C-alpha positions as CSV (number, residue, x, y, z in Angstrom):
1,M,32.3,90.1,24.7
2,L,28.6,89.5,25.0
3,E,27.2,86.0,24.0
4,E,25.0,87.7,21.4
5,D,27.7,89.5,19.8
6,A,29.8,86.3,19.2
7,E,30.3,85.5,15.5
8,A,28.3,82.5,14.4
9,P,30.1,79.4,13.0
10,P,29.8,78.9,9.2
11,P,27.1,76.8,8.1
12,V,27.7,73.0,7.4
13,Y,26.3,71.8,4.1
14,Y,25.7,68.2,3.7
15,N,24.0,68.3,0.2
16,N,25.4,69.3,-3.1
17,V,24.5,69.4,-6.9
18,E,27.1,69.9,-9.5
19,L,26.5,70.6,-13.2
20,G,28.9,71.4,-15.8
21,L,30.7,70.5,-18.9
22,I,33.8,68.4,-19.7
23,Y,36.0,68.8,-22.9
24,N,38.3,66.1,-24.2
25,S,40.8,66.8,-26.8
26,E,41.6,63.1,-27.7
27,D,39.9,60.4,-29.8
28,S,41.2,57.2,-27.7
29,F,39.3,54.1,-26.5
30,K,42.3,53.4,-24.0
31,F,42.0,56.9,-22.3
32,G,38.3,56.5,-21.8
33,E,38.4,52.7,-21.5
34,Y,36.1,52.6,-18.4
35,T,34.6,55.9,-18.3
36,G,33.3,56.5,-21.8
37,I,35.3,59.8,-22.6
38,V,36.6,58.2,-25.8
39,D,35.7,60.7,-28.5
40,E,37.1,64.4,-28.8
41,G,34.2,66.8,-27.8
42,F,32.0,67.9,-25.0
43,Y,30.4,65.7,-22.1
44,A,28.0,66.6,-19.4
45,D,29.4,66.6,-15.7
46,F,26.5,66.0,-13.4
47,N,26.9,64.9,-10.0
48,F,24.5,65.2,-6.9
49,N,24.6,64.0,-3.2
50,V,21.4,64.8,-1.1
51,D,20.6,63.7,2.4
52,L,17.4,64.7,3.9
53,L,16.9,64.1,7.6
54,T,14.1,64.9,9.9
55,P,14.9,68.0,12.3
56,Y,16.5,67.2,15.5
57,D,13.4,68.0,17.4
58,D,11.1,65.9,15.3
59,D,10.1,62.5,16.9
60,S,10.5,60.6,13.5
61,T,13.7,59.2,12.6
62,R,12.9,58.9,8.8
63,Y,15.6,59.8,6.2
64,M,16.1,59.9,2.6
65,E,19.5,60.0,0.6
66,F,20.2,60.3,-3.1
67,Y,23.5,60.5,-4.9
68,G,24.7,60.2,-8.5
69,T,28.1,60.1,-9.9
70,D,29.1,60.6,-13.5
71,V,25.5,61.0,-14.5
72,G,26.5,62.6,-17.9
73,L,28.9,59.7,-18.7
74,D,28.7,56.0,-19.8
75,S,30.0,55.1,-16.3
76,R,27.0,56.6,-14.4
77,S,25.8,55.6,-11.2
78,V,22.8,56.6,-9.1
79,Y,21.6,55.5,-5.7
80,G,18.5,56.4,-3.6
81,E,17.4,55.2,-0.2
82,Y,14.5,55.9,2.0
83,G,14.0,54.4,5.6
84,Q,13.5,55.0,9.3
85,Q,16.2,54.2,11.5
86,G,15.9,51.2,13.5
87,R,12.7,50.1,11.6
88,Y,13.1,49.7,7.9
89,S,14.9,50.9,4.8
90,A,14.8,50.5,1.1
91,Y,17.0,51.4,-1.8
92,I,17.1,51.6,-5.8
93,D,20.4,51.7,-7.6
94,Y,21.6,51.9,-11.1
95,D,25.1,51.4,-12.5
96,Q,26.7,51.4,-16.1
97,I,30.1,49.9,-16.7
98,P,31.7,50.6,-20.1
99,H,34.6,48.8,-21.5
100,F,36.0,50.4,-24.7
101,R,38.7,48.0,-25.8
102,L,39.6,48.5,-29.4
103,D,39.0,51.4,-31.8
104,D,41.4,50.2,-34.6
105,A,40.4,46.6,-35.2
106,R,39.9,45.7,-38.7
107,T,38.1,42.8,-40.3
108,A,37.2,41.5,-43.8
109,F,34.2,39.5,-42.4
110,V,30.7,40.9,-43.5
111,G,28.5,41.3,-40.7
112,A,31.4,41.5,-38.0
113,G,30.0,41.9,-34.7
114,T,26.8,39.8,-35.5
115,N,26.1,36.1,-35.3
116,N,26.4,35.5,-39.0
117,Q,29.5,36.4,-40.6
118,T,30.3,36.0,-44.4
119,L,33.0,36.9,-46.9
120,P,33.0,39.7,-49.1
121,A,32.2,39.3,-52.9
122,G,35.4,38.3,-54.9
123,W,37.2,36.9,-51.9
124,V,40.5,35.2,-52.8
125,F,41.0,32.1,-50.8
126,G,44.7,31.1,-49.9
127,D,46.7,28.7,-47.7
128,D,48.0,31.8,-45.7
129,P,46.7,35.4,-45.1
130,V,49.2,36.8,-47.5
131,D,47.6,34.7,-50.0
132,N,44.2,36.4,-49.4
133,T,45.0,39.1,-51.9
134,T,41.8,41.2,-51.4
135,L,42.2,41.0,-47.5
136,Q,43.6,44.5,-46.9
137,A,41.2,46.0,-49.4
138,D,38.1,44.3,-47.9
139,A,39.0,45.0,-44.3
140,R,37.1,47.7,-42.5
141,Q,37.3,49.3,-39.0
142,V,35.0,47.8,-36.3
143,D,34.8,49.1,-32.7
144,V,35.2,46.3,-30.0
145,E,33.3,47.6,-26.9
146,T,30.7,46.4,-24.2
147,Q,28.3,48.2,-22.0
148,R,27.0,46.9,-18.9
149,Y,23.7,48.1,-17.3
150,K,22.8,47.0,-13.9
151,A,19.5,48.0,-12.1
152,G,17.9,46.8,-8.9
153,G,16.9,47.5,-5.3
154,G,16.6,46.1,-2.0
155,F,15.3,46.5,1.4
156,T,15.9,45.9,5.2
157,W,13.1,45.4,7.8
158,I,13.4,45.1,11.5
159,P,10.1,43.5,12.7
160,L,10.9,42.6,16.2
161,E,14.0,43.6,18.4
162,N,17.0,41.6,17.7
163,W,15.6,40.6,14.3
164,Q,16.2,41.7,10.7
165,V,14.8,40.5,7.2
166,R,16.6,41.6,4.2
167,G,16.5,41.1,0.4
168,N,17.5,42.7,-2.9
169,Y,17.3,41.9,-6.6
170,H,19.5,43.1,-9.5
171,H,19.3,42.8,-13.2
172,E,22.3,43.3,-15.3
173,I,22.7,43.4,-19.1
174,K,26.0,43.2,-21.1
175,E,25.9,44.2,-24.7
176,G,28.4,45.0,-27.4
177,T,31.1,43.0,-29.1
178,E,34.2,41.0,-28.1
179,T,36.9,39.0,-30.0
180,L,36.8,35.4,-30.4
181,G,39.4,33.0,-31.9
182,S,38.2,30.6,-34.6
183,I,39.9,27.4,-35.8
184,F,39.3,25.3,-38.7
185,G,41.7,22.4,-39.3
186,T,42.6,18.7,-38.3
187,N,45.7,18.9,-36.2
188,G,48.3,21.4,-35.0
189,G,50.2,21.2,-38.3
190,N,47.5,22.6,-40.6
191,M,45.2,24.7,-38.6
192,E,43.9,28.1,-40.2
193,A,42.7,30.4,-37.7
194,S,40.9,34.0,-37.7
195,I,40.2,36.5,-34.9
196,L,36.5,37.2,-35.2
197,I,34.4,40.2,-33.7
198,V,31.4,38.5,-32.1
199,P,28.2,39.9,-30.5
200,I,27.8,40.1,-26.8
201,D,24.1,39.9,-25.5
202,F,24.2,38.7,-21.8
203,E,21.7,39.0,-19.1
204,T,22.1,38.2,-15.4
205,N,19.7,38.0,-12.7
206,E,20.6,37.9,-9.0
207,F,18.4,37.6,-6.1
208,D,19.4,37.6,-2.3
209,T,17.4,37.3,0.9
210,G,18.2,36.6,4.4
211,V,16.9,36.9,8.1
212,A,19.3,37.6,10.9
213,Y,18.9,37.4,14.9
214,T,21.5,39.4,17.0
215,T,22.1,39.6,20.6
216,E,24.9,40.7,22.6
217,K,25.9,37.3,23.3
218,Y,25.4,35.5,20.1
219,Q,24.3,36.1,16.3
220,L,22.7,34.1,13.7
221,D,22.2,34.7,10.0
222,L,20.5,32.7,7.3
223,S,20.7,33.6,3.7
224,Y,20.0,32.5,0.1
225,H,21.5,33.7,-3.1
226,F,20.3,33.0,-6.8
227,S,22.0,33.8,-9.8
228,G,20.8,33.1,-13.4
229,F,22.8,33.8,-16.6
230,N,21.2,33.9,-20.0
231,N,23.3,34.3,-23.1
232,R,20.6,35.8,-25.5
233,D,23.1,35.4,-28.5
234,N,24.9,32.2,-27.8
235,S,26.6,31.2,-31.2
236,V,28.3,32.7,-34.1
237,R,28.3,31.3,-37.7
238,W,31.2,32.4,-39.9
239,R,32.6,31.3,-43.2
240,N,36.2,29.7,-43.5
241,P,38.3,32.4,-45.3
242,S,41.1,29.9,-46.2
243,T,41.9,26.8,-48.3
244,C,43.1,23.9,-46.3
245,P,46.4,22.0,-47.2
246,G,46.6,18.6,-45.8
247,F,42.9,17.6,-46.2
248,G,43.3,15.0,-48.8
249,A,41.5,12.3,-46.9
250,V,38.4,14.6,-46.4
251,P,35.4,13.7,-48.9
252,G,35.3,16.3,-51.6
253,G,39.0,17.5,-51.3
254,C,40.4,20.6,-50.0
255,G,39.4,22.9,-52.7
256,A,35.7,22.7,-51.8
257,F,36.2,23.7,-48.4
258,P,35.7,27.5,-49.1
259,N,32.4,26.8,-50.3
260,D,31.2,25.2,-47.2
261,P,28.2,27.4,-45.6
262,G,30.1,28.0,-42.5
263,L,30.9,26.9,-38.9
264,I,29.4,27.5,-35.4
265,E,31.0,28.3,-32.3
266,T,29.1,28.8,-29.0
267,T,30.0,31.8,-26.8
268,G,28.7,30.4,-23.5
269,P,25.8,28.6,-22.2
270,D,22.9,29.5,-19.9
271,N,23.4,28.4,-16.3
272,T,22.0,29.0,-12.8
273,A,23.3,29.0,-9.2
274,H,21.8,28.5,-5.8
275,Q,23.5,28.9,-2.5
276,V,22.1,28.8,1.1
277,T,24.3,30.0,3.8
278,L,24.0,29.8,7.7
279,S,26.5,32.1,9.7
280,G,26.8,32.9,13.4
281,G,28.9,33.9,16.1
282,Y,29.2,33.4,19.9
283,N,30.9,35.4,22.5
284,L,32.2,32.7,25.0
285,G,33.4,35.4,27.4
286,L,35.1,38.7,27.6
287,T,38.3,37.2,25.9
288,S,37.0,34.6,23.5
289,R,34.7,34.4,20.6
290,L,33.6,31.5,18.3
291,S,32.2,32.2,14.7
292,G,31.7,30.3,11.6
293,S,29.7,29.6,8.5
294,F,28.3,26.9,6.3
295,S,27.2,27.1,2.7
296,W,25.5,24.7,0.2
297,G,25.1,25.4,-3.2
298,Q,24.6,24.1,-6.6
299,M,25.5,25.2,-10.0
300,L,23.3,24.0,-13.1
301,Q,23.7,24.0,-16.8
302,D,21.5,22.4,-19.1
303,D,21.4,24.5,-22.2
304,N,21.0,22.5,-25.5
305,F,24.2,21.4,-27.2
306,S,24.9,22.8,-30.6
307,A,25.2,20.2,-33.3
308,Y,28.5,18.2,-34.0
309,T,28.7,20.1,-37.3
310,V,26.7,22.2,-39.7
311,N,29.1,21.1,-42.6
312,P,27.0,19.4,-45.2
313,R,29.8,17.2,-46.3
314,Y,29.6,15.4,-43.0
315,L,25.8,15.0,-42.8
316,P,24.0,13.0,-41.9
317,L,26.0,11.8,-39.1
318,A,26.1,8.2,-38.2
319,T,26.5,8.8,-34.4
320,P,24.1,11.4,-32.7
321,L,25.0,13.4,-29.8
322,P,24.8,11.2,-26.5
323,R,22.3,13.6,-24.9
324,S,20.6,16.8,-25.8
325,N,22.4,18.9,-23.2
326,L,25.2,18.4,-20.7
327,D,23.0,18.2,-17.6
328,G,25.8,19.9,-15.7
329,K,25.8,20.1,-11.9
330,I,28.4,21.2,-9.6
331,Q,27.6,20.9,-6.0
332,T,29.6,23.2,-3.5
333,I,30.1,23.0,0.2
334,F,32.1,25.7,2.1
335,A,32.4,25.8,5.7
336,N,34.6,27.9,8.0
337,L,35.3,28.1,11.9
338,N,37.0,30.7,13.6
339,Y,38.1,30.9,17.3
340,T,39.9,33.7,19.1
341,V,40.9,33.8,22.7
342,R,43.1,35.8,24.9
343,P,44.0,33.4,27.6
344,L,46.7,35.8,29.2
345,S,46.6,39.6,29.3
346,R,49.7,39.6,27.0
347,L,48.8,36.5,24.8
348,S,46.2,36.3,22.0
349,V,45.5,33.2,20.0
350,R,43.4,32.8,16.8
351,A,42.5,29.7,15.0
352,H,40.9,29.2,11.9
353,Y,39.6,26.1,9.6
354,T,38.1,26.2,6.1
355,Y,36.7,23.4,4.1
356,D,35.9,24.2,0.4
357,D,34.4,21.4,-1.8
358,R,33.6,21.7,-5.4
359,D,32.2,18.4,-6.5
360,N,31.5,18.3,-10.2
361,K,28.8,15.8,-10.7
362,S,28.2,16.3,-14.5
363,P,27.9,13.0,-16.4
364,R,30.4,11.6,-18.6
365,D,29.6,10.3,-22.0
366,V,31.5,9.3,-25.2
367,Y,31.3,12.2,-27.7
368,S,32.0,11.3,-31.4
369,R,33.2,14.6,-32.4
370,V,33.8,16.3,-35.8
371,S,36.9,18.1,-35.0
372,N,36.9,21.8,-36.0
373,D,34.2,20.9,-38.7
374,S,37.3,19.5,-40.6
375,T,37.4,15.7,-40.0
376,P,34.6,13.1,-40.6
377,Q,33.1,11.5,-37.5
378,A,34.6,8.2,-36.4
379,D,32.9,5.1,-37.8
380,P,30.6,3.6,-35.2
381,A,32.5,0.2,-35.4
382,N,35.8,2.2,-34.5
383,A,35.4,2.7,-30.8
384,G,39.3,3.3,-30.7
385,S,39.1,6.5,-32.8
386,P,40.9,9.5,-31.6
387,N,37.9,11.5,-32.4
388,N,36.0,9.9,-29.4
389,R,36.3,11.8,-26.4
390,L,35.0,12.0,-22.7
391,P,34.6,15.2,-20.9
392,L,36.8,15.9,-17.8
393,P,34.5,17.2,-14.9
394,Y,37.1,18.5,-12.6
395,S,36.4,18.6,-9.0
396,L,38.4,20.4,-6.2
397,E,38.4,19.8,-2.4
398,R,40.4,22.2,-0.1
399,H,41.2,22.0,3.7
400,H,42.8,25.1,5.3
401,V,44.1,25.2,8.9
402,E,45.7,28.4,10.3
403,V,46.8,29.0,13.9
404,D,48.6,32.0,15.0
405,G,49.3,34.2,18.1
406,D,51.1,37.0,19.4
407,Y,52.6,37.7,22.8
408,R,53.5,41.1,24.2
409,L,57.3,40.9,25.3
410,T,57.3,44.4,26.7
411,R,55.4,47.6,26.2
412,M,57.2,48.3,23.0
413,A,57.6,44.8,21.5
414,K,55.2,42.1,20.5
415,L,56.2,38.6,19.0
416,G,54.0,36.7,16.7
417,A,54.0,33.3,15.2
418,G,51.8,31.2,13.0
419,Y,51.3,28.0,11.1
420,E,49.2,27.2,8.0
421,F,48.2,23.9,6.4
422,L,46.7,23.7,3.1
423,R,45.5,20.5,1.4
424,E,44.2,20.3,-2.1
425,G,42.5,17.2,-3.5
426,R,41.5,16.9,-7.4
427,E,41.5,13.0,-7.1
428,E,40.4,12.6,-10.7
429,F,41.3,13.7,-14.2
430,S,44.4,15.7,-12.9
431,E,48.0,14.9,-12.9
432,V,48.3,15.1,-9.2
433,D,45.6,13.7,-6.8
434,T,46.6,15.8,-3.7
435,T,49.0,18.5,-2.7
436,N,49.9,19.5,0.9
437,E,51.5,22.7,1.8
438,H,52.9,23.7,5.3
439,T,53.7,27.4,5.9
440,G,55.5,28.6,9.1
441,K,55.9,32.3,10.0
442,V,57.2,34.6,12.7
443,K,56.4,38.4,13.3
444,L,58.2,41.0,15.6
445,S,56.4,44.2,16.0
446,M,58.0,47.1,17.7
447,T,57.6,50.7,19.0
448,P,61.0,51.6,20.1
449,F,60.3,55.5,20.3
450,S,56.9,57.2,20.5
451,M,57.5,58.6,17.1
452,T,58.6,55.4,15.4
453,S,56.7,51.9,14.9
454,G,57.3,48.9,12.8
455,W,57.3,45.2,12.1
456,V,59.1,42.6,10.0
457,E,57.8,39.1,9.3
458,Y,59.4,36.0,7.8
459,A,57.5,33.1,6.4
460,Y,58.5,29.7,4.8
461,S,56.2,27.3,2.9
462,K,56.8,23.9,1.4
463,R,54.3,22.2,-0.8
464,D,54.5,18.4,-1.9
465,G,52.3,16.4,-4.0
466,D,51.5,13.0,-4.7
467,E,53.0,11.1,-7.6
468,Y,52.7,13.3,-10.9
469,V,51.2,11.3,-13.5
470,S,51.5,13.4,-16.6
471,N,49.3,11.4,-18.9
472,Q,46.4,11.2,-16.6
473,P,44.2,13.6,-18.6
474,F,44.8,11.7,-21.7
475,L,43.9,8.4,-20.1
476,D,40.6,9.9,-18.7
477,G,39.8,11.7,-21.8
478,H,39.9,8.8,-24.2
479,P,37.7,5.6,-24.3
480,P,39.8,2.5,-23.3
481,A,39.7,1.3,-26.8
482,H,41.8,4.2,-28.0
483,I,44.2,3.7,-25.1
484,A,44.7,0.2,-26.3
485,N,45.2,1.1,-29.9
486,V,48.0,3.9,-29.0
487,G,49.7,1.8,-26.2
488,I,50.8,3.5,-23.0
489,D,53.7,5.2,-24.7
490,G,51.2,7.0,-27.1
491,T,49.4,8.5,-24.2
492,Y,52.0,11.1,-23.5
493,E,50.9,14.3,-25.4
494,N,53.2,16.3,-23.4
495,N,56.6,15.9,-22.1
496,P,56.2,13.6,-19.1
497,F,58.9,15.7,-17.2
498,L,56.7,19.0,-17.6
499,R,55.0,20.0,-14.4
500,K,52.2,22.6,-14.1
501,W,53.2,25.2,-11.6
502,Y,50.3,25.2,-9.3
503,M,50.7,21.5,-8.8
504,A,54.4,21.2,-8.7
505,D,56.5,20.8,-5.5
506,R,57.7,24.2,-4.3
507,N,59.7,25.9,-1.6
508,K,58.8,29.5,-0.9
509,H,60.5,32.2,1.4
510,E,59.1,35.5,2.1
511,V,60.0,38.4,4.2
512,R,57.9,41.6,4.6
513,G,58.2,44.8,6.8
514,T,57.1,48.4,7.7
515,V,58.6,51.2,9.4
516,N,56.5,54.3,10.2
517,Y,58.2,57.6,11.5
518,T,56.3,60.6,12.6
519,P,58.8,63.3,13.7
520,Y,55.9,65.7,14.8
521,N,52.1,65.7,14.2
522,R,52.3,67.6,10.7
523,M,54.8,65.1,9.1
524,S,54.8,61.3,8.6
525,L,57.3,58.9,6.7
526,G,56.7,55.3,5.8
527,L,58.6,52.5,4.2
528,T,57.1,49.2,3.3
529,G,58.8,46.5,1.6
530,G,59.0,42.7,0.8
531,Y,60.8,40.1,-1.1
532,D,59.7,36.5,-1.8
533,T,61.3,33.7,-3.9
534,S,59.8,30.4,-5.0
535,N,61.8,27.5,-6.3
536,Y,60.6,24.6,-8.0
537,D,63.7,22.4,-7.7
538,N,61.9,19.2,-8.7
539,T,60.7,20.4,-11.8
540,V,62.8,19.3,-14.9
541,V,60.6,21.2,-17.5
542,G,58.4,24.2,-16.6
543,L,58.6,26.9,-14.3
544,R,61.8,26.7,-12.3
545,D,62.0,30.0,-10.2
546,T,60.0,33.2,-9.4
547,S,60.8,36.2,-7.2
548,R,59.2,39.4,-6.4
549,L,60.7,42.4,-4.7
550,H,58.7,45.5,-3.8
551,S,59.0,48.7,-1.8
552,T,57.1,51.9,-1.2
553,L,58.4,55.1,0.4
554,D,55.8,57.6,1.1
555,V,55.9,61.0,2.9
556,G,52.9,63.3,4.2
557,I,53.6,66.8,5.2
558,N,50.8,69.3,6.3
559,P,52.7,72.5,7.0
560,T,49.6,74.4,8.0
561,E,45.9,73.8,8.8
562,D,45.1,74.6,5.1
563,V,47.9,72.9,3.3
564,D,48.3,69.1,2.9
565,T,51.0,67.5,0.7
566,Y,52.1,64.1,-0.1
567,A,54.6,62.0,-2.0
568,F,55.3,58.4,-2.9
569,L,57.8,56.3,-4.7
570,T,57.1,52.6,-5.5
571,Y,59.5,50.0,-7.1
572,E,58.6,46.4,-8.0
573,R,60.7,43.7,-9.7
574,L,59.1,40.2,-10.7
575,T,61.2,37.4,-12.3
576,H,60.2,34.3,-13.7
577,D,62.7,31.5,-14.9
578,Q,61.4,28.6,-16.9
579,V,63.0,25.6,-18.8
580,G,61.8,23.9,-22.0
581,Y,62.9,20.9,-23.9
582,D,62.8,20.5,-27.7
583,R,61.8,16.9,-28.3
584,G,61.3,17.3,-32.1
585,T,59.0,14.4,-33.3
586,A,60.5,11.9,-30.9
587,A,58.2,10.3,-28.3
588,I,59.2,10.6,-24.6
589,V,58.1,8.5,-21.8
590,P,59.0,8.5,-18.1
591,G,62.3,6.9,-17.5
592,D,63.9,8.4,-20.6
593,I,67.3,10.2,-20.4
594,L,66.9,13.8,-21.7
595,N,69.6,15.1,-24.0
596,P,71.2,18.3,-22.0
597,D,71.6,20.0,-25.6
598,D,67.9,20.1,-26.3
599,F,67.1,22.1,-23.3
600,W,66.2,25.9,-23.8
601,S,65.3,28.5,-21.2
602,L,63.3,31.8,-21.0
603,D,64.0,34.2,-18.2
604,A,61.5,37.2,-17.9
605,E,62.0,40.2,-15.7
606,D,59.4,42.9,-15.0
607,Q,60.2,46.1,-13.5
608,V,57.7,48.9,-12.4
609,Y,58.4,52.3,-11.2
610,T,55.7,54.5,-9.8
611,L,55.9,58.0,-8.3
612,G,53.4,60.6,-7.2
613,T,53.1,63.8,-5.5
614,G,50.2,66.2,-4.8
615,I,49.1,69.3,-2.7
616,N,45.8,70.6,-1.3
617,V,45.6,74.2,-0.4
618,R,42.3,75.5,1.1
619,N,41.0,79.0,2.2
620,I,43.1,81.1,-0.2
621,M,41.8,84.8,-0.4
622,G,39.9,84.6,2.8
623,G,38.2,81.3,2.1
624,K,37.3,81.8,-1.4
625,I,39.7,79.4,-3.2
626,D,40.6,75.9,-2.7
627,I,43.2,74.2,-5.0
628,T,44.1,70.6,-5.5
629,A,47.0,69.2,-7.7
630,D,48.2,65.7,-8.2
631,Y,50.9,64.3,-10.5
632,T,51.6,60.5,-11.1
633,F,54.4,58.8,-13.2
634,S,54.6,55.1,-13.9
635,F,57.0,53.2,-16.0
636,A,56.8,49.4,-16.7
637,D,59.5,47.5,-18.6
638,T,59.6,43.8,-19.5
639,K,62.7,42.0,-20.4
640,T,62.8,38.5,-21.7
641,D,66.2,36.7,-22.1
642,Q,66.2,33.3,-24.1
643,D,68.8,30.6,-24.6
644,A,67.8,28.1,-27.3
645,G,70.1,25.5,-26.3
646,A,73.2,23.9,-28.0
647,N,71.2,21.8,-30.4
648,N,68.8,24.4,-31.6
649,Q,69.2,27.6,-33.7
650,P,70.3,30.5,-31.6
651,V,67.9,33.3,-30.9
652,S,68.1,36.8,-30.0
653,E,66.6,38.8,-27.1
654,L,63.0,39.6,-27.6
655,P,62.1,43.3,-27.8
656,H,61.4,44.9,-24.4
657,L,57.6,45.5,-23.5
658,K,57.5,49.1,-22.3
659,T,54.5,51.1,-20.8
660,K,54.8,54.8,-19.7
661,I,52.3,57.3,-18.3
662,H,52.3,60.7,-17.0
663,S,49.1,62.1,-15.4
664,F,48.5,65.7,-13.9
665,K,45.3,67.0,-12.5
666,I,44.6,70.3,-11.1
667,T,41.3,71.4,-9.7
668,G,40.2,74.7,-8.4
669,D,37.0,75.9,-6.5
670,Y,36.0,79.6,-6.3
671,R,33.4,80.2,-3.8
672,L,30.9,82.8,-5.1
673,R,29.0,83.0,-1.9
674,G,28.3,80.7,1.1
675,N,26.7,77.8,-0.7
676,M,27.8,78.4,-4.2
677,K,31.0,77.8,-6.0
678,L,32.7,77.4,-9.4
679,R,34.9,74.5,-10.1
680,A,37.5,74.5,-12.9
681,S,39.8,71.5,-13.7
682,Y,42.3,70.3,-16.2
683,L,43.7,66.9,-16.8
684,F,47.0,66.1,-18.7
685,E,47.5,62.3,-19.5
686,Y,50.3,61.0,-21.8
687,F,50.2,57.3,-22.3
688,R,53.0,55.2,-24.4
689,T,53.2,51.5,-24.9
690,R,55.5,49.3,-27.0
691,D,54.4,45.8,-27.6
692,Y,56.1,43.7,-30.4
693,A,53.1,41.5,-30.3
694,L,50.9,44.2,-31.8
695,D,53.3,47.0,-33.2
696,D,53.7,46.6,-36.9
697,V,51.7,43.4,-37.0
698,T,48.9,43.7,-39.7
699,L,46.2,41.5,-40.6
700,D,48.4,39.0,-42.5
701,T,51.9,39.2,-40.7
702,I,51.3,35.7,-39.0
703,P,51.1,32.6,-41.3
704,D,47.8,30.7,-40.9
705,V,46.1,33.4,-38.7
706,I,44.0,36.5,-39.9
707,L,44.5,39.0,-37.1
708,L,42.7,42.5,-36.4
709,G,45.8,44.6,-37.1
710,N,45.2,46.7,-33.9
711,S,48.4,48.1,-32.4
712,S,49.3,49.0,-28.8
713,P,47.5,52.0,-27.6
714,N,49.1,55.6,-27.3
715,Y,47.4,58.9,-26.4
716,T,47.8,62.4,-25.2
717,A,44.8,63.8,-23.7
718,H,43.9,67.3,-22.3
719,V,40.7,67.4,-20.6
720,F,39.1,70.6,-19.3
721,G,36.1,70.9,-16.9
722,A,34.1,73.7,-15.7
723,S,31.2,73.2,-13.3
724,F,28.7,75.0,-11.1
725,I,28.2,73.6,-7.4
726,Y,25.2,74.4,-5.3
727,E,25.4,73.4,-1.6
728,F,22.5,73.2,0.9
């Protein structure tokens, strides 16, 4: 065959534009939670990817690229970049991220979703929601949703060999509505609460800049990051919908409370953050490298405080706020150092150290609060009032050391071992000053046959802490005069035998492994899994044991060049066992002997099954048709067993929490000609949940709390798509 008679290869297209329509059969916020496909009807399907390069015989190395994804939806993303390789580049981008949370929430507040919420005319006040006899009639449906809009751009410039300067800026707005719990009352025994739907209007500005110098031997990078957050609607005012039993000591009596003009709750203060980072690396030789980074930052918050109260029955106040704003400042230091070396041809060693310090320098003053707008401010002469509080500016310091290495025993086997040390220091305001955790691990990797490989690893960790002082937050959060009034026995708000799980002593065992088998180049099988268990043996009250078992089997088969198939099956089981104690109204202090009959327990088990399969077939009918199909099924079940103890009334097992989803999607492409094709798609999704905390729970089901009445989500969605794709 002559060279000129040889058939030319088909052209390769790098650019495409897709334009079409999507039809959705279902009205469901849950189905379109993060896409925006929430209503029945049609949506635009618009995507593009364009890369423009100079011809290969052109001396210029300029380029342009543009792409857009889901441009017709509320989850659209657009990006464009222009540059010259090795010289400079500049880009702009735009993203939207929706979150459609609730479409069945109901509320009786007039002005729900705004920062001023009142009660409807003729509202009937009551001690419990069931006493608000007009609640159901007054309630109306309100959507709970937010939308993020993020736009910005950046550049990279190479002014000289080995040098690079970069920068970027992004502006983000988050608007919509969210839920917020509102509380009115003096103590845990007479609280009245409502779930509000409040406005969200956040603005965030982020700026990054940096300069880098890179050679074959070493690299240096200096960067700066700024973040500024502005809450443009930072408070909400609402009317108390309930009467308030138990407020006899309040001036004016309980019956007048419904006539109060309202209460104010803030939704987050403005704040800024700055961080400077220096990082670098140095190649010590052919077999070793040293790298690290150092960051210093500050987080600042000086937004003006809201007033102690807007309730006129307590105005004017005898004691003003000690300052107009928090003047909050947190200083952060982060440093890490990494060293890798291969001292022998068969031995590799890695060492890593991280220092992470969060130093909260916010001032501490005594605040004479008006608790939940429901109690009068403390008399200035009464320094020991329980309403006088001090903030707890928590700090945290971490040291993390990790050393590990591996040694190749034979051509088919490698043995690894490692050690980790983690120290966390809280020093002030926490129950434990310092915890130390030691972890040792060993790993064996093997390739016994050319078609089989795998590894197995075992790790054991032990965490110990300093003395657990359960009343430390109380001691630090109240003035000394109040501590003197209540005595040391009165400072134990919680059971002194209770332990917070992240500071409690713990022993943890973990084993993980993977096996891969490739009998021939068109088939692969993999099995991964692991099991870990954590025991909090020194905890008397609190979390006692946890475990996690997980495994995945996956198979890939490619019977021909034009057919790919896959399948996987995953199982996960998690357990949490905790112990509680019913102390009634009795005070408990360290050293007390607890009655075994007053203990209760709760054991939770989560099981998740997931399976999936799919096929991709190309070049049907002489290359005109490509088909892709995928199916996924997942089922999750949560079981909770309870034992009330001998001295408590028996309780039954809680209903199971269940979630089930079937998802099937098929897509077919039909090539009209070399660079044009039609695409058709169909998605079926079936989603069911059962949640006893939501199902059959209406606005007035729970005493003392007015809810939103939303149910656990369920949907059956059919989504059809048709589009035209042009390639060039």
